[in-house]
N, C-alpha and C positions, 0 to 999 in steps of 0.2 A: 504494499499499500503507499503510494508516495504521497506525501502531505506537504505540498507547496503552498503556504500562505501567501497571497498577493495582497498588499496593501496600496490603496489608491488614496492618493491626497489631490484635491482640486482646490485652487485658488483662483478668485476671479476678483478684477478690480475695475471698477468702472469711473471714470472721470468725467463730468458734464460742465463743459464751458457754454459760453452763450451761443457760439457757433460751431463748435467742434465736440465731438464725443470720441473718447478714448477707451477701448476695452482691452485689458490685458487678461490672459489666462494662462495659468502655469498647471499642469497634470504631472504629477509624480507617481510612477508605478514602482514598487519595491517587492523583491521576494524574500525569502528567508535566507538567501544565500548573500545578503547584503549587496545586491547588485540592483541598481536603479536606473530607470529611464525616465527621461524629464522631456515633456513637449511643452513648447511654448507658443501661444497664439496671440496675434495683436490685431486689432482692429481699429481704424481711424476713420473718423466721418467728418467732413467739414460741410456745413449748411450755409449756403449762401443767400 
């Protein structure tokens, strides 16, 4: 029986200014062998 626990941590940051919006997202995937994969996403919008 293989027992690999995978921990997933997600953090999202949203910054709203008057004409622009910035969204940052970080997802961290870790298993019990202390190896982690991180994925970072950014989304930036400007309204005119």
